[in-house]
Biotite code that builds the C-alpha atoms (Angstrom):
import biotite.structure as struc

atoms = struc.array([
    struc.Atom([-31.826, -13.095, 6.820], chain_id="A", res_id=1, res_name="MET", atom_name="CA", element="C"),
    struc.Atom([-30.858, -14.023, 3.283], chain_id="A", res_id=2, res_name="THR", atom_name="CA", element="C"),
    struc.Atom([-27.972, -12.514, 1.346], chain_id="A", res_id=3, res_name="LEU", atom_name="CA", element="C"),
    struc.Atom([-30.471, -10.604, -0.801], chain_id="A", res_id=4, res_name="THR", atom_name="CA", element="C"),
    struc.Atom([-32.123, -9.158, 2.312], chain_id="A", res_id=5, res_name="GLU", atom_name="CA", element="C"),
    struc.Atom([-28.698, -8.231, 3.672], chain_id="A", res_id=6, res_name="PHE", atom_name="CA", element="C"),
    struc.Atom([-27.760, -6.530, 0.399], chain_id="A", res_id=7, res_name="LYS", atom_name="CA", element="C"),
    struc.Atom([-30.981, -4.517, 0.456], chain_id="A", res_id=8, res_name="ASN", atom_name="CA", element="C"),
    struc.Atom([-30.348, -3.527, 4.068], chain_id="A", res_id=9, res_name="LEU", atom_name="CA", element="C"),
    struc.Atom([-26.826, -2.333, 3.279], chain_id="A", res_id=10, res_name="LEU", atom_name="CA", element="C"),
    struc.Atom([-28.096, -0.395, 0.251], chain_id="A", res_id=11, res_name="LEU", atom_name="CA", element="C"),
    struc.Atom([-30.239, 1.640, 2.668], chain_id="A", res_id=12, res_name="GLU", atom_name="CA", element="C"),
    struc.Atom([-27.025, 2.948, 4.235], chain_id="A", res_id=13, res_name="ALA", atom_name="CA", element="C"),
    struc.Atom([-25.048, 3.284, 1.010], chain_id="A", res_id=14, res_name="ASP", atom_name="CA", element="C"),
    struc.Atom([-27.000, 2.981, -2.251], chain_id="A", res_id=15, res_name="PRO", atom_name="CA", element="C"),
    struc.Atom([-23.703, 2.560, -4.144], chain_id="A", res_id=16, res_name="LYS", atom_name="CA", element="C"),
    struc.Atom([-22.488, -0.436, -2.102], chain_id="A", res_id=17, res_name="ALA", atom_name="CA", element="C"),
    struc.Atom([-21.246, -3.342, -4.239], chain_id="A", res_id=18, res_name="LYS", atom_name="CA", element="C"),
    struc.Atom([-20.558, -7.008, -3.637], chain_id="A", res_id=19, res_name="ARG", atom_name="CA", element="C"),
    struc.Atom([-16.891, -8.078, -3.761], chain_id="A", res_id=20, res_name="TYR", atom_name="CA", element="C"),
    struc.Atom([-15.428, -5.011, -5.494], chain_id="A", res_id=21, res_name="MET", atom_name="CA", element="C"),
    struc.Atom([-16.227, -1.527, -6.662], chain_id="A", res_id=22, res_name="SER", atom_name="CA", element="C"),
    struc.Atom([-14.929, 0.501, -9.561], chain_id="A", res_id=23, res_name="LEU", atom_name="CA", element="C"),
    struc.Atom([-15.897, 3.718, -7.762], chain_id="A", res_id=24, res_name="GLU", atom_name="CA", element="C"),
    struc.Atom([-13.291, 6.359, -7.107], chain_id="A", res_id=25, res_name="SER", atom_name="CA", element="C"),
    struc.Atom([-13.412, 8.297, -3.872], chain_id="A", res_id=26, res_name="GLY", atom_name="CA", element="C"),
    struc.Atom([-15.279, 6.849, -0.895], chain_id="A", res_id=27, res_name="ASN", atom_name="CA", element="C"),
    struc.Atom([-16.940, 3.466, -1.426], chain_id="A", res_id=28, res_name="TYR", atom_name="CA", element="C"),
    struc.Atom([-18.459, 0.441, 0.315], chain_id="A", res_id=29, res_name="THR", atom_name="CA", element="C"),
    struc.Atom([-18.078, -3.241, -0.583], chain_id="A", res_id=30, res_name="VAL", atom_name="CA", element="C"),
    struc.Atom([-19.290, -6.425, 1.064], chain_id="A", res_id=31, res_name="TRP", atom_name="CA", element="C"),
    struc.Atom([-18.766, -10.160, 0.730], chain_id="A", res_id=32, res_name="SER", atom_name="CA", element="C"),
    struc.Atom([-19.915, -13.314, 2.448], chain_id="A", res_id=33, res_name="ASP", atom_name="CA", element="C"),
    struc.Atom([-16.979, -15.351, 3.705], chain_id="A", res_id=34, res_name="TYR", atom_name="CA", element="C"),
    struc.Atom([-18.249, -18.182, 5.896], chain_id="A", res_id=35, res_name="ASN", atom_name="CA", element="C"),
    struc.Atom([-21.348, -20.293, 6.470], chain_id="A", res_id=36, res_name="ARG", atom_name="CA", element="C"),
    struc.Atom([-21.797, -22.340, 9.636], chain_id="A", res_id=37, res_name="VAL", atom_name="CA", element="C"),
    struc.Atom([-24.398, -25.103, 9.539], chain_id="A", res_id=38, res_name="PHE", atom_name="CA", element="C"),
    struc.Atom([-26.424, -26.497, 12.410], chain_id="A", res_id=39, res_name="GLU", atom_name="CA", element="C"),
    struc.Atom([-27.687, -30.038, 12.105], chain_id="A", res_id=40, res_name="THR", atom_name="CA", element="C"),
    struc.Atom([-30.517, -32.029, 13.665], chain_id="A", res_id=41, res_name="ALA", atom_name="CA", element="C"),
    struc.Atom([-31.358, -35.632, 12.865], chain_id="A", res_id=42, res_name="ASP", atom_name="CA", element="C"),
    struc.Atom([-28.425, -35.743, 10.436], chain_id="A", res_id=43, res_name="ASP", atom_name="CA", element="C"),
    struc.Atom([-29.915, -32.906, 8.367], chain_id="A", res_id=44, res_name="ARG", atom_name="CA", element="C"),
    struc.Atom([-29.040, -29.255, 8.026], chain_id="A", res_id=45, res_name="ILE", atom_name="CA", element="C"),
    struc.Atom([-31.542, -27.410, 10.180], chain_id="A", res_id=46, res_name="SER", atom_name="CA", element="C"),
    struc.Atom([-30.181, -23.881, 10.010], chain_id="A", res_id=47, res_name="ASP", atom_name="CA", element="C"),
    struc.Atom([-27.132, -21.887, 9.038], chain_id="A", res_id=48, res_name="SER", atom_name="CA", element="C"),
    struc.Atom([-25.426, -18.641, 9.917], chain_id="A", res_id=49, res_name="ASP", atom_name="CA", element="C"),
    struc.Atom([-23.753, -16.622, 7.183], chain_id="A", res_id=50, res_name="VAL", atom_name="CA", element="C"),
    struc.Atom([-20.850, -14.317, 7.992], chain_id="A", res_id=51, res_name="TYR", atom_name="CA", element="C"),
    struc.Atom([-20.411, -11.190, 5.910], chain_id="A", res_id=52, res_name="VAL", atom_name="CA", element="C"),
    struc.Atom([-17.678, -8.567, 5.911], chain_id="A", res_id=53, res_name="GLN", atom_name="CA", element="C"),
    struc.Atom([-18.576, -4.975, 5.068], chain_id="A", res_id=54, res_name="VAL", atom_name="CA", element="C"),
    struc.Atom([-15.725, -2.636, 4.127], chain_id="A", res_id=55, res_name="ASP", atom_name="CA", element="C"),
    struc.Atom([-16.020, 1.151, 3.883], chain_id="A", res_id=56, res_name="ARG", atom_name="CA", element="C"),
    struc.Atom([-13.042, 2.938, 2.331], chain_id="A", res_id=57, res_name="TYR", atom_name="CA", element="C"),
    struc.Atom([-13.022, 6.661, 2.936], chain_id="A", res_id=58, res_name="THR", atom_name="CA", element="C"),
    struc.Atom([-10.634, 9.571, 3.047], chain_id="A", res_id=59, res_name="LYS", atom_name="CA", element="C"),
    struc.Atom([-13.005, 11.545, 5.271], chain_id="A", res_id=60, res_name="ASP", atom_name="CA", element="C"),
    struc.Atom([-12.211, 11.230, 8.970], chain_id="A", res_id=61, res_name="GLU", atom_name="CA", element="C"),
    struc.Atom([-15.858, 11.889, 9.870], chain_id="A", res_id=62, res_name="HIS", atom_name="CA", element="C"),
    struc.Atom([-17.599, 10.125, 6.979], chain_id="A", res_id=63, res_name="ASP", atom_name="CA", element="C"),
    struc.Atom([-21.322, 10.083, 7.878], chain_id="A", res_id=64, res_name="PRO", atom_name="CA", element="C"),
    struc.Atom([-21.849, 6.830, 5.949], chain_id="A", res_id=65, res_name="VAL", atom_name="CA", element="C"),
    struc.Atom([-19.726, 4.978, 8.542], chain_id="A", res_id=66, res_name="VAL", atom_name="CA", element="C"),
    struc.Atom([-22.191, 5.778, 11.330], chain_id="A", res_id=67, res_name="ASP", atom_name="CA", element="C"),
    struc.Atom([-25.125, 5.146, 8.997], chain_id="A", res_id=68, res_name="LEU", atom_name="CA", element="C"),
    struc.Atom([-23.832, 1.651, 8.169], chain_id="A", res_id=69, res_name="ILE", atom_name="CA", element="C"),
    struc.Atom([-23.477, 0.830, 11.886], chain_id="A", res_id=70, res_name="THR", atom_name="CA", element="C"),
    struc.Atom([-26.953, 2.163, 12.652], chain_id="A", res_id=71, res_name="GLN", atom_name="CA", element="C"),
    struc.Atom([-28.587, 0.420, 9.688], chain_id="A", res_id=72, res_name="THR", atom_name="CA", element="C"),
    struc.Atom([-27.014, -2.955, 10.485], chain_id="A", res_id=73, res_name="LEU", atom_name="CA", element="C"),
    struc.Atom([-28.022, -2.657, 14.134], chain_id="A", res_id=74, res_name="ASP", atom_name="CA", element="C"),
    struc.Atom([-31.604, -1.584, 13.458], chain_id="A", res_id=75, res_name="GLU", atom_name="CA", element="C"),
    struc.Atom([-31.992, -4.053, 10.581], chain_id="A", res_id=76, res_name="GLY", atom_name="CA", element="C"),
    struc.Atom([-31.287, -7.120, 12.698], chain_id="A", res_id=77, res_name="GLY", atom_name="CA", element="C"),
    struc.Atom([-27.799, -7.991, 11.442], chain_id="A", res_id=78, res_name="ALA", atom_name="CA", element="C"),
    struc.Atom([-25.535, -8.991, 14.333], chain_id="A", res_id=79, res_name="ALA", atom_name="CA", element="C"),
    struc.Atom([-22.260, -7.053, 14.224], chain_id="A", res_id=80, res_name="VAL", atom_name="CA", element="C"),
    struc.Atom([-19.691, -9.500, 15.611], chain_id="A", res_id=81, res_name="VAL", atom_name="CA", element="C"),
    struc.Atom([-16.687, -7.159, 15.359], chain_id="A", res_id=82, res_name="ALA", atom_name="CA", element="C"),
    struc.Atom([-15.872, -3.687, 14.065], chain_id="A", res_id=83, res_name="ARG", atom_name="CA", element="C"),
    struc.Atom([-12.489, -2.129, 13.478], chain_id="A", res_id=84, res_name="ARG", atom_name="CA", element="C"),
    struc.Atom([-10.852, 0.716, 11.591], chain_id="A", res_id=85, res_name="SER", atom_name="CA", element="C"),
    struc.Atom([-7.437, 0.818, 9.975], chain_id="A", res_id=86, res_name="LEU", atom_name="CA", element="C"),
    struc.Atom([-5.470, 3.517, 8.205], chain_id="A", res_id=87, res_name="PHE", atom_name="CA", element="C"),
    struc.Atom([-3.915, 2.331, 4.978], chain_id="A", res_id=88, res_name="GLU", atom_name="CA", element="C"),
    struc.Atom([-0.781, 4.385, 4.397], chain_id="A", res_id=89, res_name="LYS", atom_name="CA", element="C"),
    struc.Atom([-0.260, 3.307, 0.786], chain_id="A", res_id=90, res_name="ASP", atom_name="CA", element="C"),
    struc.Atom([-3.677, 4.539, -0.384], chain_id="A", res_id=91, res_name="SER", atom_name="CA", element="C"),
    struc.Atom([-4.499, 7.154, 2.247], chain_id="A", res_id=92, res_name="GLY", atom_name="CA", element="C"),
    struc.Atom([-7.850, 5.472, 2.944], chain_id="A", res_id=93, res_name="TYR", atom_name="CA", element="C"),
    struc.Atom([-9.391, 4.885, 6.338], chain_id="A", res_id=94, res_name="ILE", atom_name="CA", element="C"),
    struc.Atom([-10.689, 1.314, 6.126], chain_id="A", res_id=95, res_name="HIS", atom_name="CA", element="C"),
    struc.Atom([-13.703, 0.572, 8.323], chain_id="A", res_id=96, res_name="HIS", atom_name="CA", element="C"),
    struc.Atom([-14.593, -3.111, 8.696], chain_id="A", res_id=97, res_name="ILE", atom_name="CA", element="C"),
    struc.Atom([-17.728, -4.740, 10.081], chain_id="A", res_id=98, res_name="TRP", atom_name="CA", element="C"),
    struc.Atom([-17.922, -8.509, 10.572], chain_id="A", res_id=99, res_name="ASP", atom_name="CA", element="C"),
    struc.Atom([-21.595, -9.420, 10.579], chain_id="A", res_id=100, res_name="VAL", atom_name="CA", element="C"),
    struc.Atom([-23.550, -12.613, 11.242], chain_id="A", res_id=101, res_name="LYS", atom_name="CA", element="C"),
    struc.Atom([-26.859, -12.886, 9.409], chain_id="A", res_id=102, res_name="ILE", atom_name="CA", element="C"),
])
């Protein structure tokens, strides 16, 4: 899966999702690629895995987009490596994080 394909997949769950940062107020989703691991064969790059972090910031305890992101990533073939949620006291946001390998 390419980064463009991943972006399009994530936009199915949240059409307002942005790469790196968002100027949205209220609930919002951002994503960024943070690591690429290369496989080699015969001293050449044969394949690579890209790791992407998806962040959903929400003030709604039961934000339906959170479940939609999980479902869309799972059904779209992106491998969720880890998922966690944090409460950020300073902003009042619940911060949902997905680490994904594409």
